[in-house]
N, C-alpha and C positions, 0 to 999 in steps of 0.2 A: 706586540707583534706588525705593529703597522709605519714603526719610526722608520725604514728604508722604504716605503713606498712616498711617505710625506720627503723626504729627503729629497730622491729624485724628483719631485715634484716644485718643492722648494725651487731646489737649485735654477728650472728650466723654467720658473716664470716667474719669480723674481731674483732681483738683482746684488742684493747684497745678501753678505755671508753672515750676518749678525744675527740668521735668524734658530732661535729652538728648537731644535725637533722631538725633544723631549714630549712630547706631548702634554703640558701641566696645565693645570690652570690657567684661561687667560693668557696665554699664548699667543703668536701667529701663528702658531703650526697648527693648535689643540681649532683653533679657529676655520682655519682653511680643510683641518680633517669633518671638524662640522661639518660644513660647507658640504663637501665629497659627497658625506653620509646622508645629505638633505636630499641632493642631489640626483643619490641615488634610490635613496625611498621613493622619491617621485615619478621616479622612471621605473622602479616595480610595481607602483600602485596601475601605471597607464597598463601594464602589461598580466595582471592580474585581472582574469574574468570578472561579470559585476556580478554575475550567480555568488564568487567565491567571499568579496568582499567584506557582507557582513561576520562569516566566517574569521576571519584576518584583523578583524576590528574588535572581534570579541575577546579572542585568542592574544591578539596587542594588549584589549583594556585588560585585561585578568594578569598579564606580565611584567607590566605597569606597573601595577596596585601591586605585586609580590617585590618589585627592584623599591615603590616606595616603601612600604615595611620597613624590607632590611634597612636602608638610608636613615630612618627613622626608628630603631632598634638600634644601630651602630652606633649614632649621633645621640640617642638620647642619652645610654648609657657611660659613652663619652664625658658628658657632661656628669650622671650623677658620679664617678668617678673618678670626677678632677684630670680624667685624661685630652680635655678639650681646655678648656678656659684655666689653667694652672697658674699659682703666686705667684707675679711676676717676680726674674730672676735681680740679684743685688743691680746687677750693671744697668737696667733698668730703673729702682727703686731709688739710684745715685744719682740716673740725671734728668735735665732739667726738662721741665714739664714741655716747656717750650720749644724745645731739641728733638720731639715723640716725632714718631710719623704718627699720621692718626691712623694706622691701621695697627702700630704696636701698641699707640695709646689706648684704645679700644679693648684689644686683647688684654692689655694690663688691667687696667679696670675690671671687666667682665671675673678678672679670675680672685679680686678680691670680694667679692661676695658667694662664698660656697653656698647659700641659701639661696640667689636668684640662678645657678647655675644644676642647683637639684630642682629646685620646678620647671627651669627652662625642660630636664633632661625628663621629667614627670611627664609634663604635658606634651613631645614627642612619645616616649612612648605609649601614650592615650592614645592619640592619634593611631599610632604602629597597631594598636587592639581593635581594633574598634575597623579599620581598613580590614582586616582580617576577616571577620564574620560579615556575610553576604550582606545581611537584615543590621545593621547599626555602617555600612560599607559609605554612604555620604555623607555622613557624620564626621567619620573622622578621614575621610578628601574632603570634607569642609572645615575641620580643623588646622588639615595641613596645608591650604591654601592661607591660611594667615598667618603658620609659621613662618612659609616658605615667602612668601611675601613682606612678612619681616626683615626675613634673612636677607633677600632679593635689596632688601632699602635698605638695611646696614652696610650691603657687602659696597654698594655706589655709592654710601655716604661716608664711609671711609674707606676707600678706597680700597677692600679684601680682595685679596685676590683668586679670587673664587665666584666672578663674576654669571662668568657663561653656566656654572655646573645652579649655581643657585636657582638659573631664569633656566636651566633645563627641568632640575625638579618642580619649578611652580609652573612649565607649560606643561608636563607630564600629568601631576596633577589638573589640571583646569580637562586634559583629557580624560583623564581616566572618568570626571563625573559629565562627560557626554552627554550622555542619557537619561540625565538629572537636572539638566540646565531650564529645561521646561516646567521640570514638577515644581524646580524652586521657584521661577519665577512667577506658578500660577499658585503658589502656599503664600512667598513674602509682598510680591506685589500687587496680585489680581487679589490677596486674604481668599482665596480657594481650599475648603480640603481635598486634601491626597488619599486615594487608594491606596493602603496597604502594598507593603513591596512585597512579592515571593520569596 
């Protein structure tokens, strides 16, 4: 939907003709598109009247929570049914260990353990279920925070090309916890008892 706009923008701003405009993760076009969306969001936040800010933030938090549920269920089921961490292909198995790129090496070794794949898939599904219910949302978001922080670390460490997407998911989780940071600080740091959420 936005590829034509990104093509025009990149052609007028960048001098190189080797920019991918398919909006795949970690491509220059995706970073440009994300930057343009961030600037647009910033402008809109200044245009919206202050009295409407709580409503917009509450709606945004619900939309973000729903999106996180969808992502966690999708990737959780992919892991359980071996659609994400599949067994290595024969050409990978017969390649020299030192000749493999870090991302191929990671995917190949992850696919060798069915138990770990199912285990991480179940964790992601549990986080999604906890986020779905308002009473357990904070716990689910904390689970998700750990999950997405781990995924971002893996993507950075093994140079897997979904770093921007995993950073976005982590940022969305932090945003969805925006009303709970004070409570978490009081409970974990100040050791205060917390009132039950409605």
